[in-house]
N, C-alpha and C positions, 0 to 999 in steps of 0.2 A: 820935103813937103809931104811925102806920103806918111812919114813917121808922125807928123803933127795931126794929119787926118785920122790915123789909126788911134792915137791918144783921145782925139775929140769923140770918135765913134765909141770907144770904151767907156768914156765918162758919161756920155749920153745914155748908153745901154744901162750902166749901173744906176743912173738916176731913174730911168724908166722902170726898172725892176723894183726899185725902192718905193715907187709911187703906187704899185699895185696893192690893193687892199689885202691884208692878211686874212686868212680863214682859219677858223678853229674847227676841228672835227667834232661833230655832235652825233651821238647815237643814244638809244634809250629803249625802254620798254613801256608799253601802254597796257594797263590792265583795266577791266571794267568789272566792278564788284569782285575783285580778287582774282579774276581769271584773265589770261592773255587774250587780247582782242585782235583778230585777224582783219585785214583789209581796211584799216583805219588810215585815213589820210592825215598826217601831222603837217601843219603849215605853220612856219614862223614868219610873221610879218613885223618888220621894224616899227617900233614906237619911237618917233623922232620929232623933234621940234626944230630941226635944222632944214635947210634947203636940200641937202644931200640925203636921201634915204637909201639905206643898203637894200640890195635885191632880196626878195623873200627867199626862203628855202623851204623844201618839202621832202617827205618821205612817206612810205606806205609800210604799215606793219605786216610781218609774216605771221605764220601759224603760232609762233611763240610770243607774239606781241612786240617783237624787235623791229626797229627801224633804224635807218641812217639818213641824215639830211644831205641834200644836194642843193646848190644854188640854182634857182630858176634861170632859165636862159642858157647859161653855159654849161650846166649840170656838173659843175665842179664840186667834188666832195667837200662839205664844210659849210660854215656860216660865217659871215663878217661879224666881228664882235660888236656888241651893243645890246640894248634892251628890246625884247620882242614880245608881241601879243601872240599867244599859241591858240591856234584853232584845230580842233580835232573832230572829224566827221567820218562816217562810214562811207566807203566808195564801193559801188557795186563792181565786183572783179569781172563780171561777164555781162555787161550791158548789151541788150539786143538793139540793133539799129532801128528795127521797125516796131519796137515795143515802147508805147508812150505811157504805160502805167508806171506809177511810182512805187519801186520796191522798197519795202521798209528794211531798216537795218536789223541784223540779228541781235543787236545790243541796244540797250537804252542808254544813250549818251547824255550826260547831264548838260543842262543849257549853259553852264559856265564855260564848257569846252566848246560848244557850238558857236557862242558869241564872241570868243577870243578874249574872254576875261582872264584866262590863265596868263601868267607872265613868266619869262625866263631871261636871265641876263647872261649873254655869252661873253666869256672873258677871253683875253688874248692868251694863247699858250697851248698847253697840253690838251689832248682830246678830253671831252667832257661827256658824262652821262646825264641825259635829261629824261628821267622817268616820270610818267604820270600815271597815278593810280586813282582812277575815277570811281566815285561811289554815288549810287542813286539813293 
Protein backbone atom coordinates (compact mmCIF):
# COMPACT_ATOMS: atom_id res chain seq x y z
CA UNK A 1 0.00 0.00 0.00
CA UNK A 2 2.76 2.46 0.86
CA UNK A 3 4.49 1.76 -2.47
CA UNK A 4 1.32 2.78 -4.38
CA UNK A 5 1.04 5.92 -2.27
CA UNK A 6 4.66 6.82 -3.00
CA UNK A 7 4.15 6.34 -6.75
CA UNK A 8 1.01 8.53 -6.67
CA UNK A 9 2.89 11.21 -4.75
CA UNK A 10 5.79 11.19 -7.23
CA UNK A 11 3.42 11.41 -10.22
CA UNK A 12 1.51 14.26 -8.62
CA UNK A 13 4.76 16.12 -7.85
CA UNK A 14 5.98 15.68 -11.43
CA UNK A 15 2.70 17.01 -12.79
CA UNK A 16 2.79 20.04 -10.46
CA UNK A 17 6.34 20.89 -11.47
CA UNK A 18 5.37 20.67 -15.13
CA UNK A 19 2.44 23.06 -14.55
CA UNK A 20 4.56 25.94 -13.26
CA UNK A 21 5.10 28.58 -15.92
CA UNK A 22 8.59 28.65 -17.37
CA UNK A 23 10.48 31.88 -17.01
CA UNK A 24 13.11 33.36 -19.29
CA UNK A 25 15.93 35.47 -17.90
CA UNK A 26 15.79 39.02 -19.30
CA UNK A 27 18.42 41.67 -18.77
CA UNK A 28 19.51 44.64 -20.81
CA UNK A 29 20.71 48.19 -21.01
CA UNK A 30 18.78 51.44 -21.29
CA UNK A 31 20.37 54.51 -22.82
CA UNK A 32 18.94 57.99 -23.29
CA UNK A 33 20.47 59.96 -26.15
CA UNK A 34 23.37 57.50 -26.27
CA UNK A 35 24.25 57.64 -22.55
CA UNK A 36 23.54 55.00 -19.88
CA UNK A 37 20.59 56.02 -17.74
CA UNK A 38 20.54 55.32 -14.00
CA UNK A 39 17.47 54.77 -11.79
CA UNK A 40 15.07 54.06 -14.62
CA UNK A 41 12.31 51.61 -13.78
CA UNK A 42 11.74 49.13 -16.61
CA UNK A 43 8.33 47.45 -16.43
CA UNK A 44 7.15 44.62 -18.68
CA UNK A 45 3.33 44.40 -18.65
CA UNK A 46 1.76 41.52 -20.60
CA UNK A 47 -0.26 42.29 -23.71
CA UNK A 48 -2.81 39.49 -23.72
CA UNK A 49 -6.26 38.80 -25.09
CA UNK A 50 -6.68 35.68 -22.96
CA UNK A 51 -8.17 35.34 -19.50
CA UNK A 52 -4.79 34.37 -18.00
CA UNK A 53 -2.44 37.35 -17.95
CA UNK A 54 1.16 36.66 -16.86
CA UNK A 55 2.57 38.58 -13.93
CA UNK A 56 4.37 41.82 -14.77
CA UNK A 57 8.13 42.00 -14.35
CA UNK A 58 10.33 44.93 -13.46
CA UNK A 59 13.90 46.06 -12.90
CA UNK A 60 15.79 49.27 -12.13
CA UNK A 61 18.84 50.43 -14.08
CA UNK A 62 22.22 50.88 -12.41
CA UNK A 63 24.93 53.49 -13.18
CA UNK A 64 25.77 51.68 -16.42
CA UNK A 65 22.11 51.58 -17.50
CA UNK A 66 21.92 47.81 -16.89
CA UNK A 67 18.89 46.07 -15.40
CA UNK A 68 17.59 42.56 -14.76
CA UNK A 69 13.89 41.73 -14.62
CA UNK A 70 12.15 39.95 -11.75
CA UNK A 71 8.55 38.82 -11.56
CA UNK A 72 6.34 41.06 -9.45
CA UNK A 73 5.00 39.32 -6.38
CA UNK A 74 7.41 36.43 -5.93
CA UNK A 75 10.52 38.34 -7.12
CA UNK A 76 11.70 35.31 -9.10
CA UNK A 77 14.33 36.25 -11.70
CA UNK A 78 12.91 36.21 -15.20
CA UNK A 79 9.75 36.76 -17.19
CA UNK A 80 6.99 34.43 -18.35
CA UNK A 81 7.24 34.13 -22.17
CA UNK A 82 4.82 36.23 -24.20
CA UNK A 83 4.31 39.69 -25.68
CA UNK A 84 4.84 42.69 -23.42
CA UNK A 85 4.28 46.43 -23.41
CA UNK A 86 7.39 48.07 -21.99
CA UNK A 87 7.15 51.12 -19.74
CA UNK A 88 10.32 53.03 -18.83
CA UNK A 89 10.26 55.86 -16.31
CA UNK A 90 12.64 57.55 -13.90
CA UNK A 91 12.33 56.54 -10.26
CA UNK A 92 13.68 58.89 -7.59
CA UNK A 93 16.29 56.81 -5.72
CA UNK A 94 15.98 58.89 -2.53
CA UNK A 95 12.38 60.01 -2.13
CA UNK A 96 11.76 61.97 1.06
CA UNK A 97 8.67 60.87 2.97
CA UNK A 98 7.74 64.43 3.88
CA UNK A 99 8.59 65.97 0.49
CA UNK A 100 5.51 66.47 -1.67
CA UNK A 101 7.29 68.31 -4.47
CA UNK A 102 7.63 66.52 -7.77
CA UNK A 103 11.30 65.91 -8.53
CA UNK A 104 12.00 65.98 -12.22
CA UNK A 105 13.97 63.25 -13.91
CA UNK A 106 17.56 63.97 -14.89
CA UNK A 107 16.68 62.54 -18.32
CA UNK A 108 14.10 63.51 -20.89
CA UNK A 109 12.30 60.21 -21.45
CA UNK A 110 10.42 60.01 -24.75
CA UNK A 111 6.60 59.68 -24.45
CA UNK A 112 6.69 56.33 -26.31
CA UNK A 113 8.50 54.81 -23.30
CA UNK A 114 6.31 56.49 -20.71
CA UNK A 115 3.07 55.33 -22.37
CA UNK A 116 4.13 51.69 -22.85
CA UNK A 117 4.18 51.88 -26.63
CA UNK A 118 7.44 49.92 -26.78
CA UNK A 119 6.93 46.17 -27.34
CA UNK A 120 9.10 43.16 -26.58
CA UNK A 121 8.38 39.46 -27.16
CA UNK A 122 9.89 37.11 -24.59
CA UNK A 123 10.67 33.71 -26.09
CA UNK A 124 10.98 30.42 -24.23
CA UNK A 125 14.53 29.33 -23.65
CA UNK A 126 17.89 30.96 -23.28
CA UNK A 127 18.41 34.28 -21.46
CA UNK A 128 17.69 37.28 -23.64
CA UNK A 129 18.99 40.85 -23.82
CA UNK A 130 16.32 43.52 -24.12
CA UNK A 131 18.16 46.77 -24.80
CA UNK A 132 16.33 50.06 -25.21
CA UNK A 133 18.04 53.04 -26.80
CA UNK A 134 15.78 56.04 -26.23
CA UNK A 135 16.26 59.12 -28.39
CA UNK A 136 14.63 62.51 -27.97
